C-alpha positions in Angstrom: 120.7 67.6 88.0 117.4 69.4 88.3 117.4 69.3 92.1 119.6 72.4 92.9 117.5 74.5 90.6 114.2 73.5 92.1 115.6 73.8 95.6 116.8 77.3 94.7 113.4 78.3 93.4 111.8 76.8 96.5 114.0 78.9 98.8 113.3 82.0 96.8 109.5 81.4 97.1 109.9 80.6 100.9 111.6 84.0 101.4 109.0 85.9 99.4 106.1 84.1 101.1 107.5 84.9 104.5 108.2 88.5 103.4 104.5 88.8 102.7 103.5 87.1 105.9 105.8 89.3 107.9 104.6 92.6 106.3 100.8 91.9 106.1 100.1 92.0 109.8 102.1 95.3 110.0 99.7 96.7 107.4 96.8 95.3 109.5 98.1 97.2 112.5 98.4 100.4 110.6 94.9 99.9 109.2 93.4 99.3 112.6 95.2 102.3 114.1 94.1 104.5 111.1 90.5 103.7 112.1 91.1 105.7 115.3 92.1 108.9 113.5 89.8 111.8 112.8 88.3 112.4 109.3 89.5 112.8 106.6 92.8 111.2 107.8 90.9 108.0 108.7 89.4 107.6 105.2 92.6 108.6 103.3 94.8 106.2 105.3 92.2 103.4 105.2 91.9 103.6 101.4 95.7 103.6 100.9 96.2 100.7 103.3 93.5 98.7 101.7 95.3 99.1 98.3 98.7 98.3 99.8 97.4 95.1 101.5 95.5 94.0 98.4 98.7 94.4 96.2 100.9 92.7 98.8 98.5 89.9 99.4 97.5 89.1 95.8 100.7 90.0 93.9 103.4 88.7 96.3 102.1 86.6 99.2 99.6 84.3 97.5 101.7 83.6 94.4 104.7 82.9 96.6 102.7 80.5 98.7 101.5 78.6 95.7 104.9 78.5 94.0 106.6 77.5 97.2 104.1 74.7 97.6 104.6 73.5 94.0 108.3 73.5 94.2 108.1 71.7 97.6 106.0 69.0 96.0 108.5 68.8 93.1 111.4 68.4 95.6 109.5 65.6 97.3 109.0 63.9 94.0 112.7 64.2 93.3 113.6 63.0 96.8 110.8 60.7 98.0 113.0 59.2 100.8 112.5 62.5 102.7 109.0 61.4 103.4 110.4 58.6 105.5 112.4 61.0 107.7 111.0 62.0 111.1 112.2 65.5 110.7 110.2 65.9 107.5 107.0 64.7 109.3 107.5 67.4 111.9 108.4 70.0 109.3 105.2 69.2 107.4 103.2 69.8 110.6 104.8 73.3 110.9 104.0 73.9 107.2 100.4 73.0 107.9 100.5 75.5 110.7 101.9 78.0 108.3 99.0 77.5 105.9 96.6 77.9 108.9 98.3 81.2 109.7 98.2 82.2 106.0 94.4 81.4 105.8 93.7 83.3 109.0 95.6 86.3 107.6 93.5 86.0 104.5 90.4 86.1 106.7 91.6 89.2 108.5 92.6 90.8 105.2 89.0 90.3 103.8 87.5 91.7 107.0 89.7 94.8 106.9 88.9 95.3 103.2 85.2 95.5 104.4 86.2 97.9 107.2 85.4 95.2 109.8 87.8 95.6 112.6 87.7 92.6 114.9 91.2 92.7 116.5 93.2 95.3 118.4 96.5 96.5 117.2 98.1 94.9 120.3 96.7 91.5 119.2 98.0 92.0 115.7 101.5 92.8 117.1 101.5 89.4 118.8 99.9 87.7 115.8 102.8 89.1 113.7 105.2 86.9 115.6 103.6 83.6 114.8 105.2 83.5 111.4 108.6 84.1 113.0 108.2 81.2 115.4 107.2 78.9 112.5 110.1 80.1 110.4 112.6 79.4 113.3 111.1 75.9 113.7 111.3 75.0 110.0 114.8 76.3 109.4 116.2 74.4 112.4 114.4 71.3 111.3 115.7 71.5 107.8 119.3 72.4 108.7 119.7 70.0 111.7 117.5 67.2 110.4 117.7 64.1 112.6 120.3 65.8 114.8 117.6 68.0 116.2 117.3 67.5 120.0 113.6 68.0 120.9 114.1 69.0 124.5 116.4 71.8 123.5 114.2 72.7 120.6 111.1 73.0 122.8 113.0 75.1 125.3 114.4 77.2 122.6 110.9 77.9 121.1 109.6 79.0 124.5 112.6 81.2 125.0 112.0 82.7 121.6 108.3 83.3 122.3 109.2 85.0 125.7 111.8 87.2 124.0 109.3 88.2 121.3 106.6 89.1 123.9 109.1 91.1 126.0 110.2 92.9 122.8 106.6 93.8 122.0 106.0 95.1 125.5 109.3 97.1 125.5 108.4 98.6 122.1 104.9 99.6 123.4 106.6 101.4 126.3 108.8 103.2 123.8 105.9 104.1 121.6 103.8 105.4 124.6 106.7 107.7 125.5 107.4 108.8 122.0 104.5 108.2 119.5 106.9 108.9 116.6 109.2 106.0 117.5 
């Protein structure tokens, strides 16, 4: 009886966690690019972006990650048989990768809060797509479960990565021609 409510909450927190993980690298990109502007624009933009990332990170992203994890554990308590399923083992590997991505974003967040720029905006554009790849993998695993064909899955992941990289390159060309795009 409780299962559909916990599952609904879990899905809501998955969505809000990913929303934070999709948006935070965009703010990192803007912060890095703001550092290349002349004063006082550089300082004004940097201060505003620090505030925006801080609010996004601590008010939306971290709480969503924690609540997503708690509801996931609750679901596994309600459905312990899932832990015997091969698709769940693979999903949990991707979830661990997602936590690695989250913690790396936290490290980058802390660096930018101290005005330590260690990455280029180009790198951050590619970094931004890691969460997309993990999301695709997890959704397909959960929906298809044991019907998931690994050969097609791996090929699909590579095709997705290639398309994302081509999209990034195409958008860079558009931006180089029109900086306001």
